[in-house]
C-alpha positions, 0 to 999 in steps of 0.5 A, spaced: 690 907 871 687 913 874 688 920 877 682 923 881 680 930 880 679 935 886 672 934 885 672 927 886 676 927 892 671 932 895 666 927 894 670 922 897 671 926 904 663 928 904 662 920 904 654 921 903 650 921 898 648 918 891 655 921 888 659 918 893 655 911 893 657 911 885 664 913 886 666 908 892 662 903 888 667 904 882 673 905 886 673 899 890 673 895 883 680 898 881 687 896 885 690 901 889 696 901 885 692 904 879 689 910 883 693 916 884 692 923 887 696 929 884 700 934 888 696 940 885 690 937 889 693 937 895 695 944 894 688 946 893 685 942 899 691 945 903 690 952 901 682 951 902 684 949 909 689 954 911 685 959 908 679 957 913 684 957 918 686 964 917 679 967 916 676 963 922 673 968 927 672 963 933 676 957 937 671 952 935 672 954 927 680 954 928 680 947 931 675 944 926 679 947 920 686 944 923 682 938 924 680 938 917 687 940 915 690 934 919 685 929 915 687 932 909 695 930 910 693 923 913 689 922 906 695 924 902 700 920 906 696 914 904 696 914 897 700 915 891 702 922 889 703 924 881 707 930 881 707 936 877 714 935 874 718 938 868 714 933 863 708 936 866 710 943 866 712 942 859 705 940 857 702 946 861 706 951 857 704 948 850 697 948 852 697 955 855 701 957 848 695 954 844 690 958 849 687 952 852 682 956 856 681 953 863 683 954 870 691 954 871 690 948 877 685 944 872 690 945 866 696 943 871 692 937 873 690 935 866 698 935 864 699 931 870 694 926 867 697 926 860 704 925 862 703 920 866 698 916 861 692 917 866 685 917 865 682 923 870 676 922 874 672 928 874 665 931 874 668 937 871 667 935 864 665 942 861 672 944 862 676 938 861 673 937 854 677 943 852 684 939 853 686 935 847 689 928 849 686 928 855 682 922 857 677 923 863 671 920 866 665 922 871 665 916 876 660 920 880 654 919 875 649 913 874 
């Protein structure tokens, strides 16, 4: 079973290019019930679009950002969400106390993957290699 990192979700949203083709080909071989998105990824995407709305200088920019926010909501309403629950928070705290030095959101996503025994699909192998016990793969690579 697999958890898509935010970067893989972004590749899917762009829906173009070699990385997208590689990722979609691999995803098509996996049953839907084996794919998860994290609530943290939803948070990151939501925060990005609301930030764009707040900074928009024109009506067209506001409309575009709200359309993207709606699309994000739609995407996440159709998938299985993996929560950042007490168990994930405990793993997160343990890694923080061990001084695992990666971004907070990335460490939360890694904690969710570990607690739920999921393989994280990510292009961010440089950071995630620092997390003990985390299984990860990059499905955008050839």
